[in-house]
N, C-alpha and C positions, 0 to 999 in steps of 0.2 A: 637440618636445614639452616640452623643458626650459624654453623661454622662455614658453610659454603653459600654465600649470598647469591650466586648465579643459579641456584636451583629454584625454579619457579613452582613446580608441583612435585610432591612426593605421593605416590600411590602404592598401597600395599594390600595384598589379599593372600591369605594362606601363606605360602612360602615364596611368593614372588613380589618383588618391590621394584618400582620404576621411579626414576628421578628425571625430571625434565629441566634441562638447562636453557638459559637464554641463548638465542641464536648468536648474539654478539659476544658471548663469553670468550675471554682470553685466558681462562683459568689454565695455569701450567702451559701457556702458549699452545693450548688446544692439543697437547700430546695425549693421545688416546690412552696409552698404557698408564701414564701417570694419573690421569683423571680416574680411570677405572680402579686402579689399585688403591688410590686414596679414598674414594667413596666406599669401596667394599670394606676397607679397613676401618674407616670411621663409623660406617653403619653397623658393622659387626660389634665393635667395641661399645657403641651406644646401646645396641640391642641388649647386651648383657648388663651394662652399667645401670641403665634405667629400668630394668626388668621389674624390680620391686615397686617402682613408682606406679606402674600400670597394672600389676598383678599382685596386689597385696595379700590376697588369700591363697596364693599359689606358691609352691616351692620353687626354688631355683631350677633351671633346666638340668637334667641329669648329665648332660654332656655339653661342651661348648658348641655353639652353632657355627656352621661354616657356610659362607656364601660365595658363589662365583659371580662374575659380572661380565657384561659386554656393553659396548657403546654402539648405538645405532644412530646414524645420521639420516634424518628424514628429509626428503627434498622440499617439502613445503608444509605449511600449517594444516593443510587438508589431511595429509597423512598422519600428522601428530594427533589431530582431533579424532581421526578414524581409529588410531591405535588406542587412545584412552577410552573411546566409546566401546571398542571391543573388550577392553579390560573390564569396564563397568558391567557390560552385558554378561561376560563370563563370570564375574563375581556374583551377579544376581542368579544366574543359573546354578552355580555351585551352592549358593545359599539355599535355594529352593530344594535341591537334591538332598543336601545334608540335613535340612530341617525335616524333610519328608522321611528320610532314612531313619532318623532317631525317633520320630513320632511313631513309625511302624514298629520299631523295636520296643520303645518304652510304653506306648499306649496301645499299640496293636498286638503286642505279644509275639511278634515274629522274631526269629533268630536273625542275627546280622546277615547271614548268608541268604536267608529267605527274603529279607528286606531288599538286599542287593538285587536278587533275581526279580522281585516285584517291580523294582525301579530300573530295570535294565535298559529301558528306553529313557535316556536322560534328556527329557524335553521339559520345557516350562509347563506345557499343557499337562503332561503326566504328573509332574510334581504338584501342580495346583489341585488336580483331582484328588491325589492322596492327602494333601494337606486338608482339604475340605472334609474328607472322610475321617481324618484323625482329629477333627474338631478344633483346628487351629484357625483363629479368626484372621481373615484376610487383612483388615486394617493394621493389625499387629505385625503381620508378616511384611506388609508393604512398608511400614515405618522402619522395620529392621533392615529390609533390603535396600532402602534408600539412604540408610545411614552412611555417612561419609567414610570412604576408604582412602580418600585423597586429601592432601593438604595443599591448597593453592597459595601462591605468593602474589603473583601479578600477571598481567597479560603481556605476552611477547612471543615472537617466534623463537624456535629453539631446537635442541636435539635431546634425545632420550637415552638414559642409561638404565638397563634392567639388571636386577640382581635376582638370583634364584638360590634357595636354600639347598644345600647338599648334605647328605648324611654319610 
């Protein structure tokens, strides 16, 4: 975000990252291919370059990450807000599922396959039931689930660029 001042919000979860640009951006004369290729290149290089700053106890990735990208022009701020609300809700649901899955495996003694079957209904309600059963405190979960996955810069109407990790 430091290199591209027109990015207002960066949001990442798992292998998907989104960048919200100012509606008024004139970055690269708004040429979609140039914006997408620059952001994908900059993001990928920063991902590797700063890895050890954020994951001190972790080894380098075993292979270089590869990201694809696409630009989406939303018609209004309503759709932009809907998009980021959906991303946040999806992040919360994935967090509940993953926390429940590993609790069933590590505390519940299930195999990964059995835990997957047990959680085959991927709903917030099902995940919360299993979390309570696995003795995970709800305030702890809520604090983790509400932790920020996005980095805002300022308020403005804009367009979004999404990156997805590819293997």
